[in-house]
N, C-alpha and C positions, 0 to 999 in steps of 0.2 A: 505495500500500500503505499500511495507517497505520501513523503516526512509531513506537509504540510499538511494534506486532506486530515492524516491520522491526528496532528493537535489542534487544526481547526473542530475538529467533528470532537476533539474533547473539551475544546473551551467553549464552544455552542452547546455540549450539553451539561456543562459548569452552569453554565449561564441558564440556561430554562429550570435547571433541579433550583438553582436559587431564586429567580421567579416564582417558582411555584412555592417558595416557604413564605414569602413574605406575606400574606394573610394572616398568618400567625402570630409574625412580629407584630403587625399594626393592632392585633386582640390585643395581643399583651402586653403591650406600650402603655394601658391605659387613658388613653388622650384625646381631645375632640381632634376629628378629622382636620381640619386648617392647622392644626397643632402640627400631628403629625408629618402633612405634607411642608411645611414648613420647616420642620428641622431636619426630615431628609434632602430640604435643597442647601442647607445649612453646609450642615456637615458632608452633604454630598460634594458642596464646593471647594471647602478644603481638603476634602481626597483630590477632587479634579483638578482642582489649582496647586498640587504637589505635583499632580502627574506630567502635566502640561509644561512643567516647568521643566522636569527632569526630562522631559522630549523636546523640548527648545522650540514650543511653539509660542510663549508671551511673546510673539515680533509684533512691529507695530504691521509689517506686509504681511501677517498670517490672513487679513480677513478685512474685506475690503467694508466699507462704513456700508452697504446696500447688503450684502451677505448675512453683516451686525442683525441688520434689520429684519429680513428673513429669520434668522437663528433666532432672533428675538420674538419674531410674530410663532414660529413651531412651536417656540418655549411655553408661551400665554397658554398653547391648546394641548402640548403635554401634559404640565403643570395640574391646569384644569381636569384632565384627563386619570390624573391619579387621585385627584380631590372626591370626582363620580367613583371611580372603582373603588377607593376606601371606605367608601357613604356606604355601596352597596353590603358589604361582606354581611356587618350585625343583620342585615334586614335580610337579605337570600340566600346566606351561607356562602361561603369562600371557595366551594365547589360551583353552584349553577352562577356567582355574579363570575367565576374567572371562565366557567365555559361560553355564554351568554356572550361573554365582553371577544369571546373569539369569533364573532361575526363579523371582525373587522375588514376582513379581507372583502367578502361583499362589500360595505360601506366604500372600501376603494376603488372596489370597480363602477363602482355607481357614479362615485365624483370623478372617477378617471371619466367617463363615458361622458358626463356633465361638462367637466372644464376642461378635457385635454379630447375630446370628442370620440373616443378611442369605441370600438364596434362591442357593442353587445350580442355574442355570439347565442348558437343556440344551448349550446354547452355550458357556457359563465349563465345563462338564466335556466338551467336545471339542476345546476349547484343552488343558485340561490334560492328555487323553490324549495330544493333535498333540506336546504337549513334552515328556512319557516316554516315548514311543518316539525322539522325535529324542537324551533320555538315555540309554537303551539305546545308539542307537548308538556314540554316544561313546563310553558304557563298555567295550562289548566289543570295541571299536576295540584293535589291537593299539596300543601308543605307540612311538611314535618316539624314533630315538635315546638321551638320558639319560634318559625318562622311561619307567621298564617296573615292574609288578609290582605290590607290596603299594605302597610307594611313592607311582605313582601313582594308585592306590587313594584313597587318604589321602589325595592332594589333589584327587581329587571331592570327597570327604567332607567336607573341609575348604568346599571353595565352596559346598556345600550349606547346612552350618553356617551360613554368615557370611550366605548367602541369609536361614534364618531370623529369626536375629538382625534382621537390617534390616528384615524386616516385619514386627517386634516394635517397633522404633522406631519406624518409623513408622503402629503402631497408636499407639503411645504419643504421636507426633506430630498426632495428631487432636482431643486431648483438649487442645493447645497454642494452638488457632487464634484469631490475635487478639494474640497473643507477638510480640513482634520477633524473626523468624527467626536475626537474628545474635546475639542475647543467647543465644537455645536455644543456638547453636553455641561461643556461649563459653563456658557453663556446662558444655555437655556435656566440651570439648576441658580442663578443669580438674579435672571428673572425671574424665579419664584420666591425668591428670597423678597423681593422688592414690593413684588404684590401680596405674599401672605402676611407679610410683617404685621400690619395695620392689623388683622384678625386672627392672628397669633394667641392665644391665653397664656399670657407667663407670669399669671397668679395661680395658675394648676399645672404648674410643672411635674415632670415624671419624677415619681415617691420613690427610691429602693434602688437597690443594685439592679433589680430586675430588668423595670420597666425604662428606667438609665440606658440599660444595658441594649435593649428592644429598638430605640431609637439611635444609638448608636451603628448597630447591625444593619439596619436601616440602610443608615447615610453611610456609614461606611462599603459594608457588603454587598447592597441590595441596586445601590445607584455608582458609591466607585469602579468597584471591584467589576460589579455585571457587566457596565458599561463596556467596559477595560476587554474583558472577556469576551461578550458578543462583538463590536467593532473587529479585534484581530478576528473573532472566528467568520464574520461576513468577508473580509479581505483575503480570508484563505478557500474558505470552501466554494465550491459549485449553488447557485441557487437551487438546485432543484434538494441537494443535501441540508442546504440552511432553512431551507422551509419543512422538509420532514420530520427535523431536529428540532421545529421550533415547538411541536407537539407536542413534546415531553413538559412545556409547561403548564397546560391544563392539567392532565392527568398528574403529574407531582401533587400539583394545589387539588385535585379530587382526595389523593391520598392522604395528604397532608391535615384536610380537613375532617378525614374519617379518624388516624391514628391520632390527631389532637384532641378533638371535641366529639369524636364516638359520631358524627353527621353520616350516616348512608344516603346515598343516592334513592328513590323508589323508582320502582321498576319504568317507568314510563319516561322518568327524570333521565334514566340512564340511556333509554333507546332515544330520549332525544338530545340527551349531552351527548351522544354516539353519533349521533346524526347531522349534527351539526359541526364534529370535529371531523369528521367524513369529507362533509363538504367543503365543506377549509380549507382540508388535505388538496380533493381534486379543483379546485378554485388555484388554490398555493405552485402547485406541483404540476397545473397543465393536462389534467387525466380528460382526456375526449370520450366522448360516448358513440363515435365512428369507429368501427371496426377498421383493422389497416388493412387494405388493398393487396392480396398476394401479387407477387412481382410474376409477369408470365416465365413461366417456366419454356426453355424451348427445348423443342424436341430431336 
C-alpha cells in the first residue's frame, strides 16, 4: 500500500473517531451551548495559532484581504453550525442528531445546483429521496427515554439547520482553494471568539477538573488536533477514500451515545439512520444506479 494512502487513512480514521466523541464531551462540560462553543473557539485558537507559527504561516502575504473576508464568512457559518449541533444533542440524543446532521451532502448538492447551476441527475435525486425516506422514519419514530415531544422535534430541526450551515461553509471553502487550511481554521475560530464573547456566560464557569477537562479537550483535541489530522488526510487521500472514511464519524457517535448514556436506537430509527448514511455514501462516492454497459467482445 502507498505510504501516503496508509498515513492519510490512519489520520482520517483518527479524525472521524475524535469527531464522533465530541457530543459526550459537550454534555459532560455542563456548560450552556454558547459558552461551550466560545471556549472551543478560544482554546482552539491558541492551539491553531501555535501550529500556524510552527509552520511559518503567519506571514503578511499568507492570505489576501478578499480571502480573509471569505474565510470569515465561512467562519460565521461553521461557528453557528457548532451552536445548532451542540444544542441538538440534549434534545434528540447524540446518535440521532449526528445521523440527521449527515444529510449535509444533499444540502451541498442542492446549493451547488442553485449557486453553481450544477446538474441534478436522476441518481442524485434518487439518493435524495432515499435519505428523505430515512428522515421520515427517524422523525415519525416515538422517541425513547427522555427524548420526547416538541423537544425531540426541535433537536431534529437544529440538526438540519447545522447541516445547512455546514453546507454553506463548504461552498465558501471552495473559493479558498490554495489557502492553508490551518490558517483558514484559525481565522474561523477567531471569528467565533468575536461572535460569541458577548453571549458566553462567564458567571457560570466550568466547575471542577472534570468539566474543565471536557472544555480543554474540545478546544485542543476536537478543534486543533482534529483539524490538523483532517486536513492532512484530505491532502493525502483520493476523494473516494476520504468520503468512505467520513462515515466512521456517525457510527462512532452512535456507539458513544450507547456506551456512555445507554441510548439505543429504536428499530425504525436504525433503519432510517442506515438509509441516510447509505444515501450519503452513494452521493459522496458517486454510486450510480445505471448498470455498466459491457464492452463488446470480438470473436
